[in-house]
N, C-alpha and C positions, 0 to 999 in steps of 0.2 A: 216567927216571922214568915210571911207568905212567900211563895216562890217568886211572884211578880216583884215583891219588894227587894228580894235578893238580886234579881236581874237589874232592877233600877239602880241599886247601889253599885253593882259591878259596872254598869254602863257609865254612871257618873264618875267612878274611879278611873275608867279608861279615858274619859274626856279630860280628867285632871292630868293624867300622865301625858296625854297629847299636848296639853297646854303648857306644862312645865318642861316639856321636851327632854325628860330624863326617865329612863326605865331603871329605877332603883327600888330597893325595899322601902326606903323612907318615902319616896314619891307615891308608891302604891298604898302604903299605910295611911299617908296623909289624904290621898284620894278616897280611900274607904271611909276614913273619919268624916271628911266633909260630905261624902255621899250620904252617910247615915244622918248627919245633922240636917242636910238639905231635905231628905225624905221625911224626917220627923217634923220639920218646920212646915213643909208643904201639906202634910197630912193634917196638921193642926189648923193652918191658915186657909187652906183651899180644900174644903170637903168635896170629894168626888161625887157624893150622892146628889149634890145640886146640879151637876153636869151630866146627869144620867140620860138626858134626852138627846145626846149627840153621839154620833158615830166616831169613835176615836180613830178607827182605821182610815176614815176619810179625812180626818184632820191632820194626819201625819205629814202629808205633803203640803199643807197649807202655808207653813213658814216659807218654803221655797217659792211657792206661788206669790206670796205677799212681797217677797224681795223683788221678783220680776215686775209686779205692779208698781212698786215704789220707783224703780228705774224708769218705767214707761211714763208714770206721772211726772217724774222729774224732768224728762225731756219735754213734755207738754208744757210744764210750767216755765221752762227756759224760753220756749217759743212765745208764750203769752207775755212774759215780762219784756221781751225785746220788741214786741208789737204793741205794747201798751196794755196795762192791766188795771182792773178795779176789783174791789172786794164787795162781797154781798153776803148778808145773812139769809140762810135758806132753811126752811123746815121741810124735812122729808120723812116719809113713812117707810117702814120696813115690813116685809112679809114674814120675817123670822119670828117664830113664836117663843122659842127657848130664850130665857133671859141671859144665860151665859153666852150664847151665840150672838145675841144683840150687843153685848159688851165687847165681844171679839170684833164685831163689825165696827162699832164705834171706835175702838182702839186702832183698828186697821185704817179707818178713814183719817184719823189723826196722824198716823205714820206716813201716809202718802203725801208728798209735797203738794202744796196748794190748797189744803183743807185742814181745818181745825174743828174738832167737836166742841161745841159750847155747852150743850145739854142733851141728856138722854133721859127721856121720860116715857115709859111704856114703849109703844112702837114708833114713837116720834123722835127724830134726831134734829137738833138745831146745829147747823154747821156754818162756819165762816169760811168762804171759799174764794179763791182767786179766779177771776174770769177775764176774758178778753174785753177790752174797752168797748168795742162795737158789737160784742156777742149778745145776741138776743135769743134766748132759749125758752121753750115752754116749760111748764113744771115737770112734765114727764122726762123731757130731755135733760133738765138739770139733775133730776134724780139719777138718771142713767149715767151721767158724767161723774157725779160724786160717788155713787155706790159702785159704779163700774161692774166688773164681774165678781167683786168681792162677795156681794150678797148672794149671787148665784151659787158660788162655791159653798158658802155657809148653809144655804138652803138644802144642798145635797147632803150635808153632814148632819142635818136635823133628822131625828127619827120620827 
């Protein structure tokens, strides 16, 4: 077993102990067991070799950044709903070359309130999004609103 795998299992066990809020031998052993099972499953289902074109050090803070973007989008959606809203299907292109990062962008767009990914094919995303009733935006402006700074962050993580 590689040193990085040992570190991952220990980190997962620590998370388990925090979640069960008990520091006991049984909690630690259970955390280690589930950590090993999780690592084994992830290594089988999520081959890291396919994600070799991304900088993992730059992706470490992405989940926190995404949570912030979800809250910002949520407040914007509340404003749009109260002022009147319509939905629209939009096709947008991404500059992200790595397939794994394009999937992360697509999932991130779906997680942010007011937008749902319909299809991802190559570098084109089809999105159903909520917009203001009287809001008229050019194609570039729509792309900027939908992708926001998510794409910029992921472009920095691309090698």
